[in-house]
N, C-alpha and C positions, 0 to 999 in steps of 0.2 A: 709650478709647485713641484716639489720632489715626489717620487713615488711613495705611496700608491695613489696620490691624489691628482696626478697629471692627466687622467682620463675624464675628469669632470669639469672641463673648461666650457664656458659659455660665450666667450668672445669670438665673433665671426668677422672676418675682414672682407666685407662686401657680399654681394649676392652669390657669387660663385667663388668666394674667397676661401682661404683655409681657416680652420678653427684652431686657435691657440698655438699655431706654429707659424713661424715666419716663412718657412719654405715648405711647399707641398707641391706634389705633381698636379698638373692641370686636370680639372675634372672633365670627364667626357660629356659631350653634348652642351657644353657651356660656350657661349659666343664671347667675342671680345668685349661687348658692351655690358656683360654681366648677366645676360638673360640666358635661359635654357631654350634650345631650339624647340619650337612648337611640335614638330614632327616626332620628336623623341618622347613627348608627353602624351600625345594623342595617337591612337591607332585602333586596329580591329581588336575586339575583345572576344575571346573564344568562350562561348557559353558552356557552362558545365551543369550537369544535372545528376540526380541520384537514381536515374532509371537504369539501374544495373541489377543483375541477378543477386549478388551478395547483399545489396541493400534490401531488396524485397525479401530475401530469406531471413535476414535479421529482423525485419518488421514483423513477419509472420511468426517467428519464434517468440518475440515479445508478446504479440497478441495471444498466441496459444498459451503462454505461461500465465498471462493475466486471466484468461478464461478458466484455466485450471484452478487458479487461486480463488476466483469468485465461486466456482462450483464447490470447492473444498470448504469454504467458510460459510456456505449457506445450505445446511442439510434440510431436507424435506421440502424445499421450495420447488424443485424441478420434478420430483416424483414423491408420492406419499410413502410413508414408512410401511414396509410390507409386513402386515400382521399375519399371524398364523391363521390359515383358513379354517382350521378345526377348532378355533377358540370359541368358547361359549361364555357370554357374560355371567351366566349363572354360577360359573366356577368361582367368581370373586365374591359371591354372597357370603360364604363362610369365612372369608378373610376380614380382619379388622382394618388393615391398611396394607399398601404396597409401597415400598421405599426404593427409589433408584438413586444411586450415588455416583457423582462424577468427581474424580479427584483432580486436583491441580497440583502437580508435584514440583516442589522446590523452586517455584517461581520462574522456571524456564519456559513456561507457556505465556504468551501474551494475552491480553484481554479478549481479543477477537477469537482466539482458539478456545479459550475457556467458555466464552459465551456460546460458541458453536456447540460445545459439548453439553452445555446446560439445555440449549434448545433441542438437541438430539434426545436428551432424557425426557423432556416434556413431550416431544412428538412420539415417544415410545409408549405413551399411555394407551392402554387397550380401549377400543371403542365400547361403549356401553358398560363401563366398569361400575361395579356396585359396591365398592369399598373406597376408602380414602386412598388417594394417590399422592405421595410426597416425593419431591425432588430435593436432594441434598447436595450441596457443594462442599467438598472437602478441600479447602484451600490451606495447604500446609504452611504457607508463608504468612498467612493472615494479612494479606494486602488490603489496604484501605480502599484502593480504587476498585478492587473486585467486590467489596462490600457495597460500594455505591452502585456498581453495575447490577448487582443482585437486587438491590432495593428498587432501581429503575425498572428492571424487568418485572418485579413483583407489582409495581404500580401499573404497568401496562396490562398485565394479566388480570389484575383486580378491576380494571376499567372495561374489560370485555363482559358484555351482559350474558347472563345465564340463559341458555336456550332450553333448559329442561333439567330436572334432577336437582342435585345439590348445587348451591351457589359456591363461588370461590370462598366466601367467608365460612360457610358450613363445612367445606371440605378441608 
């Protein structure tokens, strides 16, 4: 076939024969009977491994980055939120409620980052609080998936039994 189709030929003239051409140079390691010499096919294989310093460094950098990501997305799991040592719960008796707001701006934050911020607001609730504590999510893009995440988190919080004081429904 004329160009550009002359490189797509499937006809082979024998075991060590030429493909699609009547004349071709003799193939190396091909014997007269059409077989390839066995010594050319079988030989020592040099084993290769990845036990090299650059590979180890690359793996450690990946593991370190993963650990940083896990720690960044999980606030309050590894250490409790440091509340002010001079805080007295009686200070909240005169308040009607405390509201904390976490904004999610313009949809450039993914769900896990927004959930991290919400959990951070929840963990900022003072111990022994004597007024209502509200967490507000300000999602400027009104994402449906964030609404679903908020509802699921509310379901988890409402399933936690009250250990004293006001229940979730009363607060």
